[in-house]
Each structure stands twice: as structure tokens, then as C-alpha cells.
N, C-alpha and C positions, 0 to 999 in steps of 0.2 A: 664208727659212729654209734653211740648207745643211746638210747630213750628210757627215761626213768619218771616216775611219778612224783611231783614235787612236794616238799614239806614246806612247814614255815621256817625251816632254818635256812631255805632258800631265798628269804627275803632280799638279802645284798643282790644275788645275781637277778631274781625278778624284777627287779627295781630297775637295773641297768637296761635290761633286754625292753622292758616298757617304756623307759626315757627316749632309747634309742628310736621305738617305734613311734611315739609322739614326736619326736623331731623330723623323722622322714616323712610321716602324713598327718601333719597337724590337723585337726579340725576346725574349719573355716568360719564357725559362729560362735560365741560366748566364750567363756574363759574357761581354760583348760582343767581338767581334774587337777588335785593335788594327789600327792603319793598317799597321802593318809586315806582320802578316798577310794583311790584305788585297791590299796591293802586291805581296806575292809572288804570290798566286794571278791578279792583273790582269796581271803581268809574262808570266806563262804563258799567258793569254788574247790577250795581245798577238801572242807567238809563234806560236802554235798556233792560236788560235782567232778569235773577232771581236771588236772593241770599237770602238764607234762614238759619235759626240758628235754633238748637233745645236746649232747656232748661230743667232742671232738679231743684229742689228745691236748688240745690246748685250753678245753674249757667249755662253758655253755654257748650254744650258738645258736638256739632257736626256742621259742615257748609257744604253747597253744592250750588256749582255756576254753571249755565247754561248762557251761552251768548247769546247776541239776535239772531235769526236764520237769517241767509243767503241762497239764493236760495232752501227756504226750509229745510235747516238745522240747527239744533241747536246743539251747542257742549257744552258738560258737562264738565266744566273746571276743578271742584275737588270736591269730596265727603271726608270727613274725620270725624271720630266719636272718642274721646277719650276713651281711654282702659274700663275708668268704666261703659261705657254706650252701650259696644259692644254687639253684640247678644240680643239685646232687641228690633230689628225691626226699631232703629233708622234710618239706611240708607235708607232703602224703604221706609220710610214714608217722609224724606229729599226728595227721587227721584220721589215720587208721586206729591210733588209739583212742582219741577222741569218739569217734564210731562205736569202736567196742564199749567203751564207757559209758555212753547214752544208752545204747541196746540193752546192756546188762541193766540200767536204771529204768527201763521200759519204755524209752522213747522210741517214736516211729517216724519222726520228722525232725531235721535239723534246719535250723535257720540261721542268718546272719544279717549283719549290716557292712555296706561298702559304700564309700564315698562317689559318686558318680563320676567326679573328677578324676578318678585314679582308673584311667581306662584298663592298663594293664593286669590289675587286679580284678576290675568287672569281667575281662575276658578270660581269666584263669577261673574263675568261680563258675561261669557260664559253661565252659568245656568240662568240668566238673558235675554238670547238670541242675545246678542252680539257676532258679526262675524269678522273673519278678513276682513279688506277691503283695506288696504295699508299696508306697511312694512317700517316703519323706522330704519334707520341703523345710525351708529356713528364708528368714528374711531378717535386716536389720529393723528395730521398732521405729527408728527415724523414717526411714523409706515407706513403712507399711503406712504409719500416722501420717504422712504428706499425702499418700495415695488413699488412704481412707477419707482425707479432708477435700481430696480432689472428687472422689465419687459423690461426698456427700453436697458438694456444691453444685455438680452438674450428674445427677443420679441418672435423670433422663432428659434429654431434650431432642424435640422431633419436629422437621420441617418437612414440608412438602413443596416441590417446587414444579411448576408448570411450564412447559415451552410454547409459550403463548403471547398476545397481548392484549388480549380480550380480558381485561379485570372484570367486566360485568358478567360475563358468562361464569367465570370462575366464582365471583361472588355468589350467584343466583346456585350455584352447585353445591356450595359451601352451607347456604341457608337451607338445602335439603337434605344435609346427609344425615343420618342417624347411626350413632348416637347425636345429639344435638351437642354442636359444638359450643362451647361456655364464653370464649372471648377471642373470634378468630381475627388474627391479625394478618391482612392481605396486603401486601407490598410488591412493586416492580422495579426490576432494574432495565428495563427496556428489553430484554430478551426473555426473563423468565420471571412468573409471577411466584411468590412465595408465601405460602399460608402456614401460620403457627398457630398453635392451640392448647391451652392446659390437658383437654382430653388427651390429644395424640401424644401429649409428652407422657402421660402415665399409661397409656394403652397401647402396644408394639401391635396387636393385631387391628386395631382400629386405625392406626396409622398407615399400614398396608394397604388396608381395605380402602381407605379414604384417596390413598395415591393412585389405585386401580380404577376407581369409579370415577375420578376426575379424568385420568388417560382415556377410559371407555368413551364417558360421556362427551369429552370435547374432543376426540380423535387425536390426542395431543402426547407427546411424550412427558413423563413424568418423573420425578426421583424423590424417593422417600429416604432421607438422610437423616439418621439419629445418632445420637450421643447416649448410650447405654451404660453409665458407669464409667468402666474402665473400657470399654471396646466402642467400637464406631461400626454401625451397621448402614449399608444403603441400598436399595432395591429400585430397580430401572424397570419403568412400565413404557409399552406402546401399545397404542391402541387397546388397551385394556389388559394385556398379556405381559406376564412379568418375563422379561428378557436376560435379566441378571440380577444377581445378588451377592453381596461382598459382606464379609463379617471379619473384622481384623484377627479375631484369635477364632479359628472356626471351632474349637472344642471347648469354647468357654463356660458353656451351659451343658456340658457333657460330652462324654466322648461319642464321635461319630464313627461311622463306616470311612474307611479312604475316601471312596468316590463322592460322599458327601462333604468331606472335609474338603477334599479338592474343589468341589462345586462352589465353596463359598470364597473362594479368590475372583478378584475383580477380571474381568474380561476385557482386557485394554482395547480391543478392536472395537466391540460393542458399544464400550463407552465412549470412545473417539468418535465413532459414526453417529451416535445419538446426541451427544453433548457438545460437541466440537473440542472436547478437551485434545492434548495432545497424547498420543498413543505411548510414547515413551516415559511421558509424566506420570503417565496412569500407573504403569508397571514400577515407577521409583516411589511414588507416595503412597498408594493404595496397596502396600503389602500386606502380606499377613504373618503371623507367628505363632509358637507355642504358649505363648504368656504375654499380657500385657507390657513387663517389664523390657520385652526384647523390641517395642515401638517406641515411637514417641509418646509423651503424655497424649490420654485421649482426646482431651479437648483440642489438643495442637493439631491433631490427627484429623479431626472432625473438620475444622477450620481449614488445613490443606485440602482436602478434598473438594470441601465447597469452592474453593480458589480456583482448583484446577477444572473443573466442570464450569466454571463461570456463575456460580451460585452465590446469594447472598446467605452467611451462615448468620 
């Protein structure tokens, strides 16, 4: 096995290797690059970076490309080994050439991109010391557009539910709440009294404070249920104390310590005891996920959680 620096005379074999890589690991979003576009980038790397080819007695078996360093960082653009030469140390030998080239040009760091779905490649790069430095994300425009429309239609919707049948006492407490509510809608389904108002739709903090105050003043169980754009939240209060909080995507508003993330999962036992919901249904419906796309649309989830607790959505 020999490794050499490629030249423009290697265009044909570089194209073959690139096409094989593209077929084996196709990019899942957008239209693939054309060879003309790729060749332009390769020529830049031939001039200012490093392009290396590995060959055996039958011809070229692998290629690696490292871009010219910028601000002390060299980007490893491609490493591909044909199946017949894998597990023979070819990729490591090519990487050594790329590392030497980048170091000689003044780089101190090397970066790369790998598809999160390519688990075997991710594992290899981690073993070589690469760690997550940023997160690339992609989605279809149609999917994004529909979810943006969904969020625009229901950017924020909040309702407070009181486990009581004393509508007069609830209305009296609503009238005394600060900030003053604009147009409180108070209704009952026989088991729960529901209070909704535009102020609570807009102000999450006020919504939680309102539910806690009603719970404390009336000595009742209250549920602050909210649709917050792409996510659903509920807070459960008993005699003025919040005993459970759920957020469908715990890290939606920013990364949390693992303990705080787990704390935002619904407690099926508490929810069942305080609302009468079926505990297994709570587990099935009030799930959490890493992304809103892993759950039903937020408006559907909001309605499903209201139903399982016996609330009016």
C-alpha cells in the first residue's frame, strides 16, 4: 500500500472515489452536489490544503481531503476507503498525512462533519478523540412551514382548572387577582372550573402564579395547562404548593442539567391521585421528547392531556 499526494491529473480517480462515497453515505437533505462543484473545491484543496490517495497493486483504494487552515483550524472534508481495503489501517495512514499537512500549514485544531445517522463513523471519530463542538440541524421547508403556521395559530394558550364546584368563590378570586385579567372566561364541567384569559395566555409567570393563588385561597387542586407554541406544559398545585410540573420538550428553552430535565416529566402517580386520570394513560399521553417533531402536534397533545385529566380544553 502506498500513499501519495494527489494532483489535478487524478481527476478521474478522485471522481470515482467521491461518487462511491456519495452513493454509500448520501446526504439526507437537499440536492447533492454536482461533480463540477466538488471538483472546484478539490482543486482549491490541491492548491492550498492536502488531498491524498492510497493505492494498492490494483489501483486507488482510498482518499482523504483536508482544507487549508483558517484561524488555526483545518477542516477534514472527506475520508473514504473502498470496501476491499477496509480494516487494514488505510484510513489512519491517510489521516496521518492530513495531520502532518495541516500542522505544517499552521493548524492547531482539526474539525469534521459526520451524519448523526452514521453511527459507525461517529463511533470511529469519537475513539480518535473528536468531540461534539456544534450541532447541525435540517428539516424540510414544507414541514417547517406547517409547524410555523401551527405555532402562529396557537402561540400561547393557557387555562387554569380548579377542582371545585364553587363558581362564585372562583369568580371572586379572579376579580382580586393582580395583574387584572382582561376578559376572564369562567366555566364548569361539573368537576372542574376552567378559567381562561388573554393575560394568562401571554404571561406564563402570571399563569403559574394565578393557579397557585387559586389553589392556596380555595384549598383546592388546580392545574395550569398551557400550549406554548410547539410545546405543552402543565403545573399541578395542591393547597398552594406545586407538586408536579411537565414540559413536553424539557430542553426546548435551553439545555438543562439532567436532574432538572427529568423533573419535567409527568409524575403518573401524582397526576392520577389528584386529577383522577388513569396512571397508564398519563404515561402513554404525557410523554417527553428531545424535539417537538418526536411528539404529536402540540395542539393535539394539549387536547389529549386535557381529556385524560377530565379537563375542558
